[in-house]
C-alpha positions in Angstrom: -0.1 0.0 0.0 2.9 2.4 0.7 4.7 1.7 -2.5 1.5 2.1 -4.4 0.8 5.6 -2.6 4.3 7.0 -2.9 4.0 6.1 -6.9 1.2 8.4 -7.3 2.6 11.1 -5.7 5.8 10.7 -7.3 3.9 10.6 -10.8 1.7 13.5 -9.8 4.8 15.5 -8.9 6.5 14.4 -12.3 3.2 15.6 -13.9 3.7 19.0 -12.4 7.3 19.8 -13.3 8.3 22.4 -15.5 9.0 21.1 -19.4 12.2 21.7 -20.8 12.0 24.4 -23.3 12.9 22.0 -26.4 9.7 19.7 -25.4 7.1 22.8 -25.6 5.0 23.3 -28.6 4.4 26.3 -30.2 1.0 28.0 -30.3 -0.6 28.7 -33.6 -0.5 32.0 -34.2 -2.4 33.2 -37.5 -0.4 34.6 -40.3 -3.0 37.4 -40.4 -1.3 39.1 -37.2 1.6 40.3 -39.2 0.1 40.7 -43.0 0.2 44.3 -42.5 4.1 44.3 -41.3 6.8 45.6 -43.9 9.6 42.8 -44.5 11.5 45.6 -42.2 9.2 45.5 -39.6 9.1 41.6 -39.9 12.7 41.2 -39.1 12.5 43.5 -36.4 9.9 42.2 -34.6 11.4 38.3 -35.1 14.3 39.9 -33.4 12.6 40.9 -30.8 10.7 38.0 -29.9 13.6 36.0 -30.2 15.3 37.4 -27.6 12.5 37.4 -25.5 12.4 33.7 -26.3 16.1 33.4 -25.0 15.2 34.8 -21.9 12.0 32.8 -21.4 14.1 29.4 -22.4 17.1 30.4 -19.6 14.1 31.0 -17.1 12.5 27.9 -18.1 15.7 25.6 -18.0 16.4 27.0 -14.5 12.7 26.0 -13.6 12.8 22.6 -14.9 16.0 21.9 -13.4 15.0 23.4 -10.2 12.0 21.3 -10.2 13.6 18.5 -10.9 15.7 18.8 -7.9 12.7 19.9 -5.9 11.3 16.5 -6.8 14.3 14.4 -5.8 15.1 16.0 -2.4 11.6 17.1 -1.3 9.0 15.7 -3.4 7.7 18.8 -4.6 8.0 20.9 -8.1 9.4 24.1 -6.0 9.8 26.3 -9.4 6.6 25.5 -11.0 4.9 25.9 -7.6 6.7 29.6 -7.1 5.6 30.6 -10.4 8.7 29.9 -12.6 7.3 27.9 -15.4 7.4 30.1 -18.7 6.0 27.3 -20.5 2.5 29.4 -21.8 4.7 32.4 -22.4 7.5 30.2 -24.7 4.6 28.8 -26.6 3.4 31.8 -27.8 6.6 33.7 -28.4 7.7 30.2 -30.5 4.4 30.6 -32.3 5.0 34.2 -32.9 8.4 33.4 -34.8 6.8 30.8 -36.8 4.0 33.4 -38.0 6.6 35.8 -39.0 8.3 33.2 -40.7 5.8 32.0 -42.9 4.8 36.1 -43.4 8.5 36.7 -44.3 8.3 33.7 -46.7 4.9 34.6 -48.3 6.3 38.0 -49.0 9.4 36.8 -50.2 11.5 38.8 -47.5 15.3 38.6 -47.6 
């Protein structure tokens, strides 16, 4: 009985852990969001989002590693519990980059 209870708690704790950034899928952002941007504006916007994404990725890696240690030592995903998980923001940023890239390709930007 104790092993089953411990196993359920461990599975629940691991499910609540922050994902590594490369395991986070992009949210589908419609191409129309960037339809009125010029090629120059698209490039500037993409650079800005990629910089934000790099910062979010660093925070997410830290949260994922903190959760792994928290679960290992205490059985709790401490980083996720304290708001360190950036998964939603990363998914949106990745989606924006993909939408911009599709728009750049459609407009034949260099």
